[in-house]
C-alpha positions in Angstrom: 14.1 -4.3 21.7 12.2 -5.1 24.8 13.4 -1.7 26.2 12.0 0.2 23.2 8.5 -1.5 23.3 8.1 -1.5 27.0 10.0 1.3 28.7 10.5 4.1 26.2 7.7 6.8 26.2 4.8 6.3 23.8 5.6 9.3 21.7 9.4 8.4 21.4 8.7 4.7 20.6 6.0 5.8 18.1 8.3 8.0 16.2 11.3 5.8 16.3 9.2 3.0 14.6 7.1 5.1 12.5 9.4 7.8 11.0 11.5 5.3 9.1 8.5 4.0 7.6 7.1 7.5 6.8 10.7 8.3 5.3 10.5 5.2 3.1 6.9 6.3 2.1 8.2 9.9 1.5 10.9 8.6 -1.1 8.1 6.3 -2.6 6.0 9.5 -3.0 8.9 11.2 -4.9 9.3 8.2 -7.0 5.5 8.2 -8.0 5.7 11.8 -8.8 8.9 11.3 -10.9 7.4 8.2 -12.7 4.3 10.1 -13.5 6.2 13.1 -14.6 8.3 11.2 -17.0 5.5 9.1 -18.4 3.5 12.2 -18.9 6.3 14.1 -20.6 5.9 11.7 -23.4 2.9 14.0 -24.3 1.1 10.9 -25.4 -2.2 10.5 -23.6 -2.6 7.0 -24.5 0.6 6.0 -23.1 -0.2 7.7 -19.9 -3.6 6.0 -19.8 -2.1 2.7 -20.7 0.4 2.9 -17.7 -2.4 4.0 -15.4 -4.4 0.9 -16.5 -1.6 -1.4 -16.0 -0.5 0.2 -12.6 -3.2 -1.8 -10.6 -1.2 -5.1 -11.3 1.8 -3.5 -9.3 -0.6 -2.7 -6.4 -2.2 -6.2 -6.6 1.5 -7.7 -6.1 2.0 -5.4 -3.1 -1.3 -6.7 -1.7 -0.3 -10.4 -2.2 3.1 -9.5 -0.5 1.1 -8.1 2.4 -0.3 -11.7 3.2 3.1 -12.7 4.4 4.6 -9.3 5.4 1.7 -7.9 7.4 0.2 -11.2 8.3 3.6 -12.5 9.6 4.6 -9.3 11.4 1.2 -9.1 13.3 1.8 -12.5 14.7 5.5 -12.0 15.4 4.7 -8.8 17.2 2.3 -10.3 19.5 4.5 -13.5 20.2 7.5 -11.1 21.2 5.1 -9.4 23.6 4.2 -12.8 25.0 8.0 -13.6 25.1 7.5 -16.6 22.7 10.7 -15.6 20.6 11.5 -19.0 19.2 8.1 -19.5 17.7 8.4 -15.8 16.3 11.7 -16.8 14.7 10.1 -19.8 12.8 7.3 -17.6 11.7 9.7 -15.2 10.1 11.3 -18.1 8.2 8.1 -19.4 6.9 6.9 -16.1 5.6 10.4 -15.5 3.9 10.1 -18.7 1.8 6.4 -18.7 1.3 6.4 -15.3 -0.3 9.1 -16.4 -2.8 7.0 -19.5 -3.8 3.8 -17.6 -4.2 5.7 -14.9 -6.3 6.5 -17.7 -8.7 3.1 -18.9 -9.0 1.8 -15.4 -9.6 4.5 -14.9 -12.5 3.4 -18.0 -14.2 -0.5 -17.2 -13.8 0.0 -13.6 -15.2 1.7 -14.8 -18.1 -0.9 -17.3 -18.9 -4.0 -15.0 -18.4 -2.5 -11.8 -19.7 -5.3 -11.0 -22.2 -8.2 -11.5 -20.0 -6.6 -9.5 -17.3 -5.9 -6.7 -19.5 -9.6 -6.7 -20.6 -10.4 -6.5 -17.0 -8.1 -3.7 -16.3 -10.1 -1.6 -19.0 -7.4 -1.6 -21.9 -8.9 -0.2 -25.0 -7.7 -0.6 -28.6 -5.9 2.9 -28.2 -4.0 2.1 -24.9 -3.7 -1.8 -25.3 0.0 -1.7 -26.5 1.2 0.5 -23.6 -0.8 -1.3 -20.9 0.6 -4.7 -22.3 4.1 -3.6 -22.3 3.9 -2.3 -18.7 2.0 -5.5 -17.6 4.5 -8.0 -19.0 7.5 -6.6 -17.4 5.9 -6.2 -14.1 4.6 -9.8 -14.4 8.3 -10.9 -15.0 9.4 -9.3 -11.8 6.4 -10.3 -9.6 8.6 -12.7 -7.4 11.0 -9.7 -6.2 7.9 -7.4 -5.7 6.0 -9.8 -3.6 8.9 -11.1 -1.8 10.1 -7.8 -0.7 7.0 -7.1 1.5 8.0 -10.0 3.8 11.4 -8.8 5.2 10.3 -5.2 4.9 7.5 -5.5 7.5 9.1 -8.4 9.5 12.2 -6.2 10.2 10.3 -3.6 12.0 8.9 -6.2 14.5 12.5 -6.2 16.1 12.9 -2.7 16.1 14.9 -2.6 12.9 12.8 -0.1 11.1 15.8 2.2 10.1 17.2 -0.7 8.3 14.1 -1.4 6.4 13.8 2.3 5.6 17.5 2.3 4.1 16.6 -0.6 1.8 13.5 0.9 0.7 14.9 4.4 0.2 17.9 2.9 -1.7 15.6 0.9 -4.1 13.3 3.6 -4.9 16.3 6.0 -5.4 17.5 3.9 -8.0 14.1 3.8 -9.6 14.0 7.5 -9.7 17.3 7.4 -11.6 16.5 4.6 -13.9 13.0 5.8 -15.0 13.9 8.6 -17.3 16.7 6.5 -18.7 14.6 3.6 -19.5 11.5 5.5 -20.5 13.0 8.4 -22.6 16.9 7.7 -23.2 16.3 4.1 -24.0 13.0 4.7 -25.6 11.3 1.9 -23.7 8.2 3.8 -22.8 5.6 2.0 -20.6 7.9 -1.0 -20.4 10.7 1.3 -19.2 8.7 2.7 -16.3 8.0 -1.1 -15.3 11.5 -2.2 -15.7 12.9 0.6 -13.5 10.3 -0.5 -10.8 11.4 -4.3 -11.1 15.2 -3.5 -11.0 14.8 -1.2 -7.8 12.9 -4.0 -6.1 15.6 -6.4 -6.8 18.1 -4.3 -5.2 16.0 -3.4 -2.1 15.4 -7.2 -1.6 19.1 -7.8 -1.6 19.6 -5.1 1.1 16.7 -6.3 3.2 18.1 -9.9 3.2 21.6 -8.8 4.2 20.1 -6.8 7.2 18.0 -9.9 8.3 21.2 -11.9 8.2 23.6 -9.4 9.8 21.5 -7.2 12.1 18.5 -9.3 13.4 18.9 -11.4 16.5 15.6 -12.9 16.7 14.5 -13.5 13.0 15.9 -15.8 10.4 16.5 -16.5 6.7 17.2 -20.1 7.3 15.1 -22.7 5.2 15.6 -25.1 8.2 13.6 -22.7 10.4 10.3 -22.6 8.5 8.2 -25.4 10.1 5.2 -24.0 11.9 1.8 -25.4 13.1 -1.3 -25.3 11.1 -2.7 -23.2 13.7 0.0 -20.5 13.4 -0.2 -20.7 9.5 -4.0 -20.0 9.8 -3.2 -16.9 12.1 -0.8 -15.6 9.6 -3.5 -15.8 6.8 -6.3 -14.8 9.0 -4.6 -11.5 9.3 -2.5 -11.3 6.3 -5.4 -11.9 3.8 -7.6 -9.1 5.2 -4.4 -6.8 5.1 -3.9 -7.6 1.6 -7.4 -7.0 0.8 -6.7 -3.3 1.1 -4.4 -3.2 -1.6 -6.5 -5.5 -3.7 -9.2 -3.1 -3.3 -7.1 -0.4 -4.4 -6.5 -2.3 -7.6 -10.2 -2.9 -7.9 -11.2 0.7 -7.3 -8.5 1.9 -9.9 -9.6 -0.5 -12.4 -13.4 0.1 -11.9 -12.8 3.8 -11.9 -10.8 3.8 -15.3 -13.6 1.5 -16.7 -16.1 4.1 -15.9 -14.0 7.2 -17.2 -12.8 5.5 -20.5 -16.4 6.4 -21.8 -15.4 10.0 -21.4 -12.2 9.5 -23.3 -8.4 8.7 -22.8 -7.8 12.1 -21.4 -10.2 11.4 -18.4 -8.2 8.3 -17.6 -5.0 10.1 -17.9 -6.2 12.8 -15.8 -7.5 10.5 -13.1 -4.0 8.5 -13.3 -2.2 11.8 -12.4 -4.6 12.7 -9.6 -4.5 9.5 -8.0 -0.7 9.5 -7.9 -0.7 13.1 -6.6 -3.2 12.1 -3.8 -1.0 9.2 -2.9 1.1 11.9 -1.2 -1.5 12.0 1.7 -2.2 8.2 1.6 1.4 7.3 1.9 2.1 9.6 4.8 -1.0 7.9 6.5 0.2 4.5 5.7 3.8 5.3 7.1 2.3 6.2 10.4 -0.4 3.7 10.7 1.8 0.8 9.6 4.7 2.2 11.5 2.9 2.0 14.7 1.7 -1.7 14.3 4.6 -3.3 15.9 4.2 -1.2 18.9 0.4 -1.8 19.1 0.8 -5.5 18.5 3.5 -5.8 21.2 1.6 -3.9 23.9 -1.6 -5.9 23.0 0.3 -9.2 23.3 1.8 -7.9 26.7 -1.8 -7.2 27.8 -0.5 -3.7 28.7 -3.9 -1.9 28.4 -2.7 1.8 29.3 0.2 1.7 26.8 -2.1 0.2 24.2 -4.8 2.7 24.4 -2.3 5.7 24.6 -0.7 4.5 21.5 -3.8 4.2 19.7 -5.0 7.6 20.7 -1.6 9.1 19.7 -1.6 7.3 16.4 -5.0 8.7 15.5 -4.1 12.1 16.5 -1.0 12.2 14.5 -2.5 10.6 11.2 -5.8 12.7 11.3 -3.8 15.9 11.9 -1.3 15.5 9.0 -4.0 14.3 6.7 -6.1 17.3 7.3 -3.2 19.8 6.6 -2.1 18.0 3.5 -5.8 17.9 2.3 -6.1 21.6 2.5 -2.8 22.0 0.6 -4.0 19.7 -2.2 -7.3 21.2 -2.4 -5.9 24.9 -2.7 -3.1 24.2 -5.1 -4.8 21.4 -7.1 -4.4 23.4 -10.7 -0.8 24.1 -10.2 -0.1 20.5 -9.1 -1.8 18.9 -12.1 -0.1 21.4 -14.5 3.5 20.2 -13.2 2.7 16.9 -15.1 0.8 17.9 -18.2 -0.2 21.4 -19.4 -3.0 20.1 -21.8 -5.9 22.5 -20.6 -8.5 19.7 -20.7 -6.5 17.4 -18.5 -5.5 20.2 -16.1 -9.3 21.1 -15.7 -10.4 17.6 -15.4 -7.4 16.7 -13.0 -8.0 19.6 -10.7 -11.6 18.6 -10.1 -10.5 14.9 -9.8 -7.7 15.6 -7.1 -10.2 17.7 -5.1 -12.7 15.0 -4.9 -10.1 12.5 -4.1 -8.4 14.9 -1.3 -11.8 15.7 0.2 -12.0 12.6 2.4 -8.5 11.4 2.9 -8.6 12.4 6.6 -11.5 10.1 7.2 -9.6 7.4 5.3 -6.6 7.9 7.6 -9.0 7.2 10.6 -10.2 4.1 8.9 -6.6 3.0 8.2 -5.5 3.4 11.9 -8.5 1.3 13.0 -7.9 -1.4 10.3 -4.3 -1.7 11.2 -5.2 -1.7 14.9 -7.4 -4.8 14.2 -4.8 -6.4 12.3 -2.2 -5.8 15.1 -4.7 -7.3 17.6 -5.3 -10.5 15.5 -8.9 -9.5 14.9 -9.4 -10.8 11.4 -13.1 -10.2 10.9 -13.3 -6.4 11.4 -10.0 -6.0 9.6 -11.5 -7.8 6.7 -14.6 -5.9 6.5 -13.0 -2.6 6.7 -10.4 -3.7 4.0 -13.0 -4.9 1.7 -15.7 -2.1 2.2 -13.8 1.2 1.5 -12.4 0.7 -1.9 -14.3 -2.6 -2.4 -18.0 -3.4 -1.6 -19.1 0.1 -0.6 -17.2 1.8 -3.3 -18.6 -0.3 -6.0 -22.2 0.5 -4.7 -21.3 4.2 -4.6 -19.9 4.3 -8.0 -22.7 2.4 -9.7 -25.5 4.5 -7.9 -23.6 8.0 -8.4 -22.6 7.5 -11.8 -26.2 6.5 -12.6 -27.6 9.6 -11.1 -24.9 12.2 -11.7 -22.7 10.7 -14.5 -19.2 12.0 -14.5 -19.5 14.0 -11.4 -20.8 10.9 -9.7 -17.7 8.9 -10.7 -15.5 11.5 -9.2 -17.5 11.6 -6.0 -17.8 7.9 -5.5 -14.5 7.4 -3.2 -15.6 10.4 -0.9 -19.0 8.8 -0.4 -17.5 5.5 0.3 -15.0 6.8 2.8 -17.9 8.5 4.8 -19.9 5.3 4.8 -17.0 3.2 5.9 -16.2 5.5 8.7 -19.7 4.7 10.1 -18.9 1.1 9.6 -15.5 1.4 11.5 -17.1 3.0 14.4 -19.5 0.1 14.7 -16.9 -2.3 14.5 -14.6 -0.8 17.0 -17.3 -0.6 19.5 -18.2 -4.1 18.9 -14.4 -5.5 18.8 -12.7 -3.1 21.3 -10.1 -4.9 23.3 -10.9 -6.2 26.8 -7.7 -6.9 28.7 -7.4 -9.8 31.1 -4.2 -10.6 32.8 
């Protein structure tokens, strides 16, 4: 492992770590497309809208899992760079069992508060049935979804990104197969989409635990190796919570957008649901490279290797921004044809086309923000990581959608994310200037 992080060329080490994550994301993209395709093929806009309204709950669970997955992996990477392997091992054990406990608590809370949560998500009388079906199944599988983020991220700190990729791809592949079976063949509709997601997560979790137990030399699944100091726990949460805020804000932004769009009818919500899933293609590629580079950035920062750290960051920015720009152009040009693949309703195609173009217009900027956010996380800089995570689809997005919808109505709702991205980039530049690393041997 040390050879990969210390002696291998930046480009080679970067792609060895990042490409398996990108491959996992690519398969997840295929799943998102297939899931949206089969839900849309029911021809029921209310069902499509209901699943779109329930989907933020899945994103929320990913966010909670990130507390332990990204928070733990950030601390572990830096400890490996500092040669504190035993401490890193105990952190992996702590995150393993803390994520399971957290998942059980979330399941209980979601069942208890299902009605107010569904109201908050914007479920209307027409979509309530479908949103609730999706919600209840996802809530039942919360523990498996939340837990999976811990081994998935922690495996990569030891250079085991290919094993994490295999587990993710296997789970997602099963999801793709089960989706049409559960949705259409079994007639489960929205609940079928959620059930396929839960089953696939269970299988992926089993594989990741297997790899932790058989391939890892520095990490653990032992309940007897979980005791860590309060200081280390605070470090995990100081990074993990801001990291999770990114996905929590995705949930917030999606729910907020749906609430503003429902006034224009279920078709608008359905069209936005499809456009958001399609735009995920660009987002997932950026996430794959940005998150894939995290172990390398964290290790070089922990080892106080300034040259290697800065070269990695520059290369990461170039790859993410370059690919995002190419994918953005393709989305902008072929937006009508892409939306038509999912639903041929002329109104949904028309609305979805405009929505996709607005969403794609600022994703290159979002990619730069993402790289800087993950860099702060890798460095253990909780404050700037939190503000970037909280702002892009949280505070700044809230202000943008309120102001723009007031002055420009429907178009203002669509333009809110692009406006928020531009403003957040300004904030990111300021924070990097203020918190840029100063290496002292």
